[in-house]
PyMOL Python script that loads the backbone (N, CA, C, O; Angstrom):
from pymol import cmd

cmd.read_pdbstr("""\
ATOM      1  N   UNK A   1      15.178  -1.167  12.623  1.00  0.00           N
ATOM      2  CA  UNK A   1      15.140   0.155  12.063  1.00  0.00           C
ATOM      3  C   UNK A   1      16.131   0.280  10.853  1.00  0.00           C
ATOM      4  O   UNK A   1      15.815   0.866   9.817  1.00  0.00           O
ATOM      5  N   UNK A   2      17.312  -0.293  11.049  1.00  0.00           N
ATOM      6  CA  UNK A   2      18.336  -0.141   9.995  1.00  0.00           C
ATOM      7  C   UNK A   2      17.855  -0.771   8.680  1.00  0.00           C
ATOM      8  O   UNK A   2      18.109  -0.229   7.604  1.00  0.00           O
ATOM      9  N   UNK A   3      17.162  -1.913   8.766  1.00  0.00           N
ATOM     10  CA  UNK A   3      16.714  -2.510   7.583  1.00  0.00           C
ATOM     11  C   UNK A   3      15.645  -1.626   6.881  1.00  0.00           C
ATOM     12  O   UNK A   3      15.573  -1.560   5.654  1.00  0.00           O
ATOM     13  N   UNK A   4      14.834  -0.962   7.705  1.00  0.00           N
ATOM     14  CA  UNK A   4      13.892  -0.011   7.178  1.00  0.00           C
ATOM     15  C   UNK A   4      14.537   1.120   6.454  1.00  0.00           C
ATOM     16  O   UNK A   4      14.106   1.470   5.355  1.00  0.00           O
ATOM     17  N   UNK A   5      15.553   1.708   7.024  1.00  0.00           N
ATOM     18  CA  UNK A   5      16.356   2.768   6.450  1.00  0.00           C
ATOM     19  C   UNK A   5      16.987   2.319   5.106  1.00  0.00           C
ATOM     20  O   UNK A   5      16.979   3.022   4.096  1.00  0.00           O
ATOM     21  N   UNK A   6      17.522   1.110   5.186  1.00  0.00           N
ATOM     22  CA  UNK A   6      18.193   0.611   3.974  1.00  0.00           C
ATOM     23  C   UNK A   6      17.198   0.469   2.844  1.00  0.00           C
ATOM     24  O   UNK A   6      17.529   0.805   1.707  1.00  0.00           O
ATOM     25  N   UNK A   7      15.995  -0.010   3.101  1.00  0.00           N
ATOM     26  CA  UNK A   7      14.992  -0.180   2.080  1.00  0.00           C
ATOM     27  C   UNK A   7      14.658   1.167   1.445  1.00  0.00           C
ATOM     28  O   UNK A   7      14.524   1.253   0.224  1.00  0.00           O
ATOM     29  N   UNK A   8      14.520   2.221   2.253  1.00  0.00           N
ATOM     30  CA  UNK A   8      14.194   3.552   1.701  1.00  0.00           C
ATOM     31  C   UNK A   8      15.419   4.126   0.858  1.00  0.00           C
ATOM     32  O   UNK A   8      15.245   4.855  -0.118  1.00  0.00           O
ATOM     33  N   UNK A   9      16.649   3.740   1.310  1.00  0.00           N
ATOM     34  CA  UNK A   9      17.778   4.167   0.491  1.00  0.00           C
ATOM     35  C   UNK A   9      17.773   3.533  -0.887  1.00  0.00           C
ATOM     36  O   UNK A   9      18.096   4.172  -1.888  1.00  0.00           O
ATOM     37  N   UNK A  10      17.385   2.217  -0.915  1.00  0.00           N
ATOM     38  CA  UNK A  10      17.345   1.475  -2.157  1.00  0.00           C
ATOM     39  C   UNK A  10      16.266   2.062  -3.025  1.00  0.00           C
ATOM     40  O   UNK A  10      16.468   2.255  -4.224  1.00  0.00           O
ATOM     41  N   UNK A  11      15.092   2.358  -2.424  1.00  0.00           N
ATOM     42  CA  UNK A  11      14.011   2.971  -3.248  1.00  0.00           C
ATOM     43  C   UNK A  11      14.450   4.252  -3.814  1.00  0.00           C
ATOM     44  O   UNK A  11      14.237   4.497  -5.002  1.00  0.00           O
ATOM     45  N   UNK A  12      15.069   5.114  -3.017  1.00  0.00           N
ATOM     46  CA  UNK A  12      15.532   6.397  -3.539  1.00  0.00           C
ATOM     47  C   UNK A  12      16.457   6.250  -4.687  1.00  0.00           C
ATOM     48  O   UNK A  12      16.333   6.965  -5.682  1.00  0.00           O
ATOM     49  N   UNK A  13      17.424   5.304  -4.580  1.00  0.00           N
ATOM     50  CA  UNK A  13      18.362   5.032  -5.649  1.00  0.00           C
ATOM     51  C   UNK A  13      17.695   4.565  -6.882  1.00  0.00           C
ATOM     52  O   UNK A  13      18.053   4.961  -7.991  1.00  0.00           O
ATOM     53  N   UNK A  14      16.707   3.708  -6.697  1.00  0.00           N
ATOM     54  CA  UNK A  14      15.892   3.184  -7.835  1.00  0.00           C
ATOM     55  C   UNK A  14      15.167   4.351  -8.560  1.00  0.00           C
ATOM     56  O   UNK A  14      15.255   4.496  -9.779  1.00  0.00           O
ATOM     57  N   UNK A  15      14.485   5.132  -7.800  1.00  0.00           N
ATOM     58  CA  UNK A  15      13.626   6.189  -8.385  1.00  0.00           C
ATOM     59  C   UNK A  15      14.517   7.289  -9.058  1.00  0.00           C
ATOM     60  O   UNK A  15      14.075   7.887 -10.039  1.00  0.00           O
ATOM     61  N   UNK A  16      15.658   7.546  -8.597  1.00  0.00           N
ATOM     62  CA  UNK A  16      16.550   8.513  -9.176  1.00  0.00           C
ATOM     63  C   UNK A  16      17.501   7.979 -10.179  1.00  0.00           C
ATOM     64  O   UNK A  16      18.333   8.709 -10.717  1.00  0.00           O
ATOM     65  N   UNK A  17      17.387   6.692 -10.442  1.00  0.00           N
ATOM     66  CA  UNK A  17      18.267   5.974 -11.388  1.00  0.00           C
ATOM     67  C   UNK A  17      19.769   5.998 -10.988  1.00  0.00           C
ATOM     68  O   UNK A  17      20.663   5.928 -11.832  1.00  0.00           O
ATOM     69  N   UNK A  18      19.988   6.098  -9.682  1.00  0.00           N
ATOM     70  CA  UNK A  18      21.347   6.140  -9.150  1.00  0.00           C
ATOM     71  C   UNK A  18      21.762   4.839  -8.520  1.00  0.00           C
ATOM     72  O   UNK A  18      22.902   4.706  -8.074  1.00  0.00           O
ATOM     73  N   UNK A  19      20.867   3.873  -8.473  1.00  0.00           N
ATOM     74  CA  UNK A  19      21.179   2.613  -7.857  1.00  0.00           C
ATOM     75  C   UNK A  19      22.080   1.750  -8.672  1.00  0.00           C
ATOM     76  O   UNK A  19      21.953   1.696  -9.895  1.00  0.00           O
ATOM     77  N   UNK A  20      22.958   1.095  -8.047  1.00  0.00           N
ATOM     78  CA  UNK A  20      23.935   0.116  -8.714  1.00  0.00           C
ATOM     79  C   UNK A  20      23.124  -1.155  -9.061  1.00  0.00           C
ATOM     80  O   UNK A  20      22.002  -1.345  -8.590  1.00  0.00           O
ATOM     81  N   UNK A  21      23.721  -1.996  -9.884  1.00  0.00           N
ATOM     82  CA  UNK A  21      23.138  -3.284 -10.210  1.00  0.00           C
ATOM     83  C   UNK A  21      22.925  -4.118  -8.911  1.00  0.00           C
ATOM     84  O   UNK A  21      21.917  -4.803  -8.739  1.00  0.00           O
ATOM     85  N   UNK A  22      23.888  -4.020  -8.054  1.00  0.00           N
ATOM     86  CA  UNK A  22      23.796  -4.796  -6.777  1.00  0.00           C
ATOM     87  C   UNK A  22      22.618  -4.266  -5.886  1.00  0.00           C
ATOM     88  O   UNK A  22      21.882  -5.033  -5.265  1.00  0.00           O
ATOM     89  N   UNK A  23      22.498  -2.982  -5.868  1.00  0.00           N
ATOM     90  CA  UNK A  23      21.392  -2.346  -5.130  1.00  0.00           C
ATOM     91  C   UNK A  23      20.035  -2.724  -5.698  1.00  0.00           C
ATOM     92  O   UNK A  23      19.104  -2.992  -4.939  1.00  0.00           O
ATOM     93  N   UNK A  24      19.907  -2.752  -7.007  1.00  0.00           N
ATOM     94  CA  UNK A  24      18.712  -3.096  -7.685  1.00  0.00           C
ATOM     95  C   UNK A  24      18.385  -4.553  -7.393  1.00  0.00           C
ATOM     96  O   UNK A  24      17.221  -4.920  -7.229  1.00  0.00           O
ATOM     97  N   UNK A  25      19.414  -5.369  -7.331  1.00  0.00           N
ATOM     98  CA  UNK A  25      19.179  -6.788  -7.019  1.00  0.00           C
ATOM     99  C   UNK A  25      18.710  -6.962  -5.569  1.00  0.00           C
ATOM    100  O   UNK A  25      17.828  -7.775  -5.293  1.00  0.00           O
ATOM    101  N   UNK A  26      19.299  -6.198  -4.649  1.00  0.00           N
ATOM    102  CA  UNK A  26      18.858  -6.215  -3.290  1.00  0.00           C
ATOM    103  C   UNK A  26      17.414  -5.768  -3.126  1.00  0.00           C
ATOM    104  O   UNK A  26      16.637  -6.347  -2.367  1.00  0.00           O
ATOM    105  N   UNK A  27      17.078  -4.690  -3.884  1.00  0.00           N
ATOM    106  CA  UNK A  27      15.711  -4.204  -3.774  1.00  0.00           C
ATOM    107  C   UNK A  27      14.716  -5.279  -4.365  1.00  0.00           C
ATOM    108  O   UNK A  27      13.628  -5.493  -3.830  1.00  0.00           O
ATOM    109  N   UNK A  28      15.120  -5.906  -5.428  1.00  0.00           N
ATOM    110  CA  UNK A  28      14.291  -6.972  -6.077  1.00  0.00           C
ATOM    111  C   UNK A  28      14.107  -8.122  -5.025  1.00  0.00           C
ATOM    112  O   UNK A  28      13.011  -8.674  -4.931  1.00  0.00           O
ATOM    113  N   UNK A  29      15.068  -8.457  -4.306  1.00  0.00           N
ATOM    114  CA  UNK A  29      14.931  -9.521  -3.286  1.00  0.00           C
ATOM    115  C   UNK A  29      13.991  -9.082  -2.158  1.00  0.00           C
ATOM    116  O   UNK A  29      13.265  -9.907  -1.602  1.00  0.00           O
ATOM    117  N   UNK A  30      14.000  -7.833  -1.829  1.00  0.00           N
ATOM    118  CA  UNK A  30      13.048  -7.309  -0.786  1.00  0.00           C
ATOM    119  C   UNK A  30      11.609  -7.412  -1.298  1.00  0.00           C
ATOM    120  O   UNK A  30      10.715  -7.867  -0.584  1.00  0.00           O
ATOM    121  N   UNK A  31      11.400  -6.982  -2.544  1.00  0.00           N
ATOM    122  CA  UNK A  31      10.052  -7.005  -3.113  1.00  0.00           C
ATOM    123  C   UNK A  31       9.544  -8.419  -3.379  1.00  0.00           C
ATOM    124  O   UNK A  31       8.342  -8.674  -3.313  1.00  0.00           O
ATOM    125  N   UNK A  32      10.455  -9.330  -3.676  1.00  0.00           N
ATOM    126  CA  UNK A  32      10.027 -10.756  -3.870  1.00  0.00           C
ATOM    127  C   UNK A  32       9.548 -11.345  -2.523  1.00  0.00           C
ATOM    128  O   UNK A  32       8.730 -12.264  -2.496  1.00  0.00           O
ATOM    129  N   UNK A  33      10.068 -10.804  -1.422  1.00  0.00           N
ATOM    130  CA  UNK A  33       9.712 -11.340  -0.095  1.00  0.00           C
ATOM    131  C   UNK A  33       8.484 -10.714   0.495  1.00  0.00           C
ATOM    132  O   UNK A  33       7.917 -11.260   1.441  1.00  0.00           O
ATOM    133  N   UNK A  34       8.041  -9.572  -0.033  1.00  0.00           N
ATOM    134  CA  UNK A  34       6.930  -8.832   0.553  1.00  0.00           C
ATOM    135  C   UNK A  34       6.101  -8.157  -0.519  1.00  0.00           C
ATOM    136  O   UNK A  34       6.514  -7.150  -1.093  1.00  0.00           O
ATOM    137  N   UNK A  35       4.955  -8.701  -0.782  1.00  0.00           N
ATOM    138  CA  UNK A  35       4.058  -8.105  -1.809  1.00  0.00           C
ATOM    139  C   UNK A  35       3.590  -6.666  -1.487  1.00  0.00           C
ATOM    140  O   UNK A  35       3.475  -5.817  -2.371  1.00  0.00           O
ATOM    141  N   UNK A  36       3.337  -6.441  -0.246  1.00  0.00           N
ATOM    142  CA  UNK A  36       2.926  -5.048   0.209  1.00  0.00           C
ATOM    143  C   UNK A  36       3.996  -4.040  -0.101  1.00  0.00           C
ATOM    144  O   UNK A  36       3.718  -2.936  -0.570  1.00  0.00           O
ATOM    145  N   UNK A  37       5.223  -4.428   0.165  1.00  0.00           N
ATOM    146  CA  UNK A  37       6.405  -3.545  -0.098  1.00  0.00           C
ATOM    147  C   UNK A  37       6.509  -3.388  -1.653  1.00  0.00           C
ATOM    148  O   UNK A  37       6.758  -2.280  -2.128  1.00  0.00           O
ATOM    149  N   UNK A  38       6.332  -4.418  -2.400  1.00  0.00           N
ATOM    150  CA  UNK A  38       6.410  -4.372  -3.807  1.00  0.00           C
ATOM    151  C   UNK A  38       5.327  -3.421  -4.384  1.00  0.00           C
ATOM    152  O   UNK A  38       5.598  -2.638  -5.295  1.00  0.00           O
ATOM    153  N   UNK A  39       4.123  -3.508  -3.842  1.00  0.00           N
ATOM    154  CA  UNK A  39       3.053  -2.595  -4.318  1.00  0.00           C
ATOM    155  C   UNK A  39       3.385  -1.164  -3.917  1.00  0.00           C
ATOM    156  O   UNK A  39       3.129  -0.254  -4.704  1.00  0.00           O
ATOM    157  N   UNK A  40       3.913  -0.931  -2.796  1.00  0.00           N
ATOM    158  CA  UNK A  40       4.335   0.427  -2.401  1.00  0.00           C
ATOM    159  C   UNK A  40       5.328   1.019  -3.364  1.00  0.00           C
ATOM    160  O   UNK A  40       5.172   2.150  -3.825  1.00  0.00           O
ATOM    161  N   UNK A  41       6.345   0.251  -3.663  1.00  0.00           N
ATOM    162  CA  UNK A  41       7.390   0.765  -4.605  1.00  0.00           C
ATOM    163  C   UNK A  41       6.747   0.964  -6.034  1.00  0.00           C
ATOM    164  O   UNK A  41       7.049   1.953  -6.702  1.00  0.00           O
ATOM    165  N   UNK A  42       5.904   0.063  -6.471  1.00  0.00           N
ATOM    166  CA  UNK A  42       5.240   0.295  -7.790  1.00  0.00           C
ATOM    167  C   UNK A  42       4.393   1.546  -7.820  1.00  0.00           C
ATOM    168  O   UNK A  42       4.377   2.242  -8.835  1.00  0.00           O
ATOM    169  N   UNK A  43       3.674   1.866  -6.727  1.00  0.00           N
ATOM    170  CA  UNK A  43       2.892   3.047  -6.632  1.00  0.00           C
ATOM    171  C   UNK A  43       3.799   4.311  -6.686  1.00  0.00           C
ATOM    172  O   UNK A  43       3.543   5.248  -7.443  1.00  0.00           O
ATOM    173  N   UNK A  44       4.835   4.296  -5.877  1.00  0.00           N
ATOM    174  CA  UNK A  44       5.796   5.361  -5.788  1.00  0.00           C
ATOM    175  C   UNK A  44       6.393   5.623  -7.206  1.00  0.00           C
ATOM    176  O   UNK A  44       6.436   6.748  -7.703  1.00  0.00           O
ATOM    177  N   UNK A  45       6.838   4.525  -7.800  1.00  0.00           N
ATOM    178  CA  UNK A  45       7.434   4.674  -9.147  1.00  0.00           C
ATOM    179  C   UNK A  45       6.481   5.167 -10.146  1.00  0.00           C
ATOM    180  O   UNK A  45       6.889   5.945 -11.008  1.00  0.00           O
ATOM    181  N   UNK A  46       5.218   4.785 -10.122  1.00  0.00           N
ATOM    182  CA  UNK A  46       4.241   5.245 -11.046  1.00  0.00           C
ATOM    183  C   UNK A  46       4.164   6.765 -11.005  1.00  0.00           C
ATOM    184  O   UNK A  46       4.150   7.415 -12.050  1.00  0.00           O
ATOM    185  N   UNK A  47       4.115   7.333  -9.803  1.00  0.00           N
ATOM    186  CA  UNK A  47       3.990   8.810  -9.683  1.00  0.00           C
ATOM    187  C   UNK A  47       5.303   9.474  -9.920  1.00  0.00           C
ATOM    188  O   UNK A  47       5.337  10.521 -10.566  1.00  0.00           O
ATOM    189  N   UNK A  48       6.425   8.913  -9.422  1.00  0.00           N
ATOM    190  CA  UNK A  48       7.742   9.514  -9.503  1.00  0.00           C
ATOM    191  C   UNK A  48       8.203   9.613 -10.943  1.00  0.00           C
ATOM    192  O   UNK A  48       8.693  10.665 -11.356  1.00  0.00           O
ATOM    193  N   UNK A  49       8.062   8.552 -11.718  1.00  0.00           N
ATOM    194  CA  UNK A  49       8.545   8.373 -13.031  1.00  0.00           C
ATOM    195  C   UNK A  49       7.564   8.872 -14.111  1.00  0.00           C
ATOM    196  O   UNK A  49       7.910   8.890 -15.292  1.00  0.00           O
ATOM    197  N   UNK A  50       6.335   9.278 -13.712  1.00  0.00           N
ATOM    198  CA  UNK A  50       5.402   9.760 -14.691  1.00  0.00           C
ATOM    199  C   UNK A  50       5.828  11.075 -15.285  1.00  0.00           C
ATOM    200  O   UNK A  50       6.333  11.938 -14.567  1.00  0.00           O
ATOM    201  N   UNK A  51       5.634  11.262 -16.619  1.00  0.00           N
ATOM    202  CA  UNK A  51       5.989  12.520 -17.228  1.00  0.00           C
ATOM    203  C   UNK A  51       5.265  13.677 -16.563  1.00  0.00           C
ATOM    204  O   UNK A  51       4.079  13.587 -16.246  1.00  0.00           O
ATOM    205  N   UNK A  52       6.004  14.779 -16.356  1.00  0.00           N
ATOM    206  CA  UNK A  52       5.422  15.916 -15.654  1.00  0.00           C
ATOM    207  C   UNK A  52       4.204  16.485 -16.350  1.00  0.00           C
ATOM    208  O   UNK A  52       3.279  16.911 -15.659  1.00  0.00           O
ATOM    209  N   UNK A  53       4.139  16.522 -17.677  1.00  0.00           N
ATOM    210  CA  UNK A  53       3.038  17.050 -18.330  1.00  0.00           C
ATOM    211  C   UNK A  53       1.792  16.227 -18.195  1.00  0.00           C
ATOM    212  O   UNK A  53       0.695  16.735 -18.424  1.00  0.00           O
ATOM    213  N   UNK A  54       1.921  14.971 -17.828  1.00  0.00           N
ATOM    214  CA  UNK A  54       0.748  14.139 -17.647  1.00  0.00           C
ATOM    215  C   UNK A  54       0.321  14.190 -16.181  1.00  0.00           C
ATOM    216  O   UNK A  54      -0.781  13.763 -15.835  1.00  0.00           O
ATOM    217  N   UNK A  55       1.176  14.700 -15.346  1.00  0.00           N
ATOM    218  CA  UNK A  55       0.916  14.737 -13.917  1.00  0.00           C
ATOM    219  C   UNK A  55       0.455  16.128 -13.472  1.00  0.00           C
ATOM    220  O   UNK A  55       1.283  16.931 -13.041  1.00  0.00           O
ATOM    221  N   UNK A  56      -0.809  16.424 -13.562  1.00  0.00           N
ATOM    222  CA  UNK A  56      -1.369  17.719 -13.241  1.00  0.00           C
ATOM    223  C   UNK A  56      -1.378  17.999 -11.774  1.00  0.00           C
ATOM    224  O   UNK A  56      -1.501  19.159 -11.379  1.00  0.00           O
ATOM    225  N   UNK A  57      -1.257  17.031 -10.974  1.00  0.00           N
ATOM    226  CA  UNK A  57      -1.284  17.228  -9.537  1.00  0.00           C
ATOM    227  C   UNK A  57       0.054  17.073  -8.868  1.00  0.00           C
ATOM    228  O   UNK A  57       0.151  16.564  -7.751  1.00  0.00           O
ATOM    229  N   UNK A  58       1.104  17.524  -9.567  1.00  0.00           N
ATOM    230  CA  UNK A  58       2.471  17.405  -9.121  1.00  0.00           C
ATOM    231  C   UNK A  58       2.674  18.006  -7.772  1.00  0.00           C
ATOM    232  O   UNK A  58       3.338  17.398  -6.932  1.00  0.00           O
ATOM    233  N   UNK A  59       2.130  19.186  -7.514  1.00  0.00           N
ATOM    234  CA  UNK A  59       2.271  19.909  -6.266  1.00  0.00           C
ATOM    235  C   UNK A  59       1.665  19.062  -5.100  1.00  0.00           C
ATOM    236  O   UNK A  59       2.286  18.923  -4.047  1.00  0.00           O
ATOM    237  N   UNK A  60       0.494  18.524  -5.302  1.00  0.00           N
ATOM    238  CA  UNK A  60      -0.191  17.733  -4.287  1.00  0.00           C
ATOM    239  C   UNK A  60       0.636  16.469  -4.015  1.00  0.00           C
ATOM    240  O   UNK A  60       0.744  16.072  -2.855  1.00  0.00           O
ATOM    241  N   UNK A  61       1.216  15.830  -5.014  1.00  0.00           N
ATOM    242  CA  UNK A  61       1.972  14.610  -4.857  1.00  0.00           C
ATOM    243  C   UNK A  61       3.237  14.975  -4.065  1.00  0.00           C
ATOM    244  O   UNK A  61       3.606  14.270  -3.126  1.00  0.00           O
ATOM    245  N   UNK A  62       3.880  16.045  -4.435  1.00  0.00           N
ATOM    246  CA  UNK A  62       5.115  16.479  -3.713  1.00  0.00           C
ATOM    247  C   UNK A  62       4.791  16.749  -2.284  1.00  0.00           C
ATOM    248  O   UNK A  62       5.559  16.342  -1.412  1.00  0.00           O
ATOM    249  N   UNK A  63       3.727  17.395  -1.989  1.00  0.00           N
ATOM    250  CA  UNK A  63       3.336  17.704  -0.641  1.00  0.00           C
ATOM    251  C   UNK A  63       3.039  16.459   0.133  1.00  0.00           C
ATOM    252  O   UNK A  63       3.417  16.358   1.300  1.00  0.00           O
ATOM    253  N   UNK A  64       2.339  15.454  -0.505  1.00  0.00           N
ATOM    254  CA  UNK A  64       1.999  14.228   0.170  1.00  0.00           C
ATOM    255  C   UNK A  64       3.299  13.410   0.451  1.00  0.00           C
ATOM    256  O   UNK A  64       3.433  12.783   1.502  1.00  0.00           O
ATOM    257  N   UNK A  65       4.243  13.438  -0.517  1.00  0.00           N
ATOM    258  CA  UNK A  65       5.522  12.725  -0.408  1.00  0.00           C
ATOM    259  C   UNK A  65       6.267  13.293   0.786  1.00  0.00           C
ATOM    260  O   UNK A  65       6.791  12.538   1.605  1.00  0.00           O
ATOM    261  N   UNK A  66       6.323  14.631   0.897  1.00  0.00           N
ATOM    262  CA  UNK A  66       7.091  15.275   2.002  1.00  0.00           C
ATOM    263  C   UNK A  66       6.495  14.988   3.355  1.00  0.00           C
ATOM    264  O   UNK A  66       7.216  14.837   4.341  1.00  0.00           O
ATOM    265  N   UNK A  67       5.132  14.910   3.409  1.00  0.00           N
ATOM    266  CA  UNK A  67       4.473  14.529   4.648  1.00  0.00           C
ATOM    267  C   UNK A  67       4.777  13.109   5.033  1.00  0.00           C
ATOM    268  O   UNK A  67       5.017  12.795   6.199  1.00  0.00           O
ATOM    269  N   UNK A  68       4.763  12.243   4.021  1.00  0.00           N
ATOM    270  CA  UNK A  68       5.084  10.828   4.269  1.00  0.00           C
ATOM    271  C   UNK A  68       6.526  10.685   4.786  1.00  0.00           C
ATOM    272  O   UNK A  68       6.771   9.923   5.721  1.00  0.00           O
ATOM    273  N   UNK A  69       7.429  11.373   4.216  1.00  0.00           N
ATOM    274  CA  UNK A  69       8.851  11.312   4.679  1.00  0.00           C
ATOM    275  C   UNK A  69       9.004  11.790   6.070  1.00  0.00           C
ATOM    276  O   UNK A  69       9.813  11.240   6.817  1.00  0.00           O
ATOM    277  N   UNK A  70       8.236  12.833   6.482  1.00  0.00           N
ATOM    278  CA  UNK A  70       8.282  13.341   7.839  1.00  0.00           C
ATOM    279  C   UNK A  70       7.722  12.314   8.775  1.00  0.00           C
ATOM    280  O   UNK A  70       8.243  12.123   9.873  1.00  0.00           O
ATOM    281  N   UNK A  71       6.655  11.637   8.357  1.00  0.00           N
ATOM    282  CA  UNK A  71       6.062  10.608   9.294  1.00  0.00           C
ATOM    283  C   UNK A  71       7.031   9.438   9.479  1.00  0.00           C
ATOM    284  O   UNK A  71       7.201   8.955  10.598  1.00  0.00           O
ATOM    285  N   UNK A  72       7.651   8.989   8.430  1.00  0.00           N
ATOM    286  CA  UNK A  72       8.553   7.840   8.628  1.00  0.00           C
ATOM    287  C   UNK A  72       9.868   8.225   9.374  1.00  0.00           C
ATOM    288  O   UNK A  72      10.517   7.365   9.970  1.00  0.00           O
ATOM    289  N   UNK A  73      10.226   9.455   9.333  1.00  0.00           N
ATOM    290  CA  UNK A  73      11.395   9.914  10.043  1.00  0.00           C
ATOM    291  C   UNK A  73      11.121   9.971  11.584  1.00  0.00           C
ATOM    292  O   UNK A  73      12.028   9.858  12.409  1.00  0.00           O
ATOM    293  N   UNK A  74       9.915  10.139  11.885  1.00  0.00           N
ATOM    294  CA  UNK A  74       9.560  10.281  13.315  1.00  0.00           C
ATOM    295  C   UNK A  74       9.254   8.898  13.956  1.00  0.00           C
ATOM    296  O   UNK A  74       9.133   8.797  15.177  1.00  0.00           O
ATOM    297  N   UNK A  75       9.134   7.877  13.154  1.00  0.00           N
ATOM    298  CA  UNK A  75       8.869   6.535  13.735  1.00  0.00           C
ATOM    299  C   UNK A  75      10.152   5.750  13.892  1.00  0.00           C
ATOM    300  O   UNK A  75      10.127   4.612  14.360  1.00  0.00           O
TER     301      UNK A  75
END
""", "prot")
cmd.dss("prot")
cmd.show_as("cartoon", "prot")
cmd.util.cbc("prot")
cmd.orient("prot")
């Protein structure tokens, strides 16, 4: 479970541009080892980093993200 939490911490740092170079390298190692994980991060980044004016469904995405976070917190 700790590794799972660490992965989400790294993703959050990446998406908010707060991750250090070492954290980005750690995240890169995780994605190199797991293509499904890499695809998940790419999908999250696509929506998270998309300009707001191009993302007309921002409310729906935010709601889906919050539901996803609640699900992973209960597992």
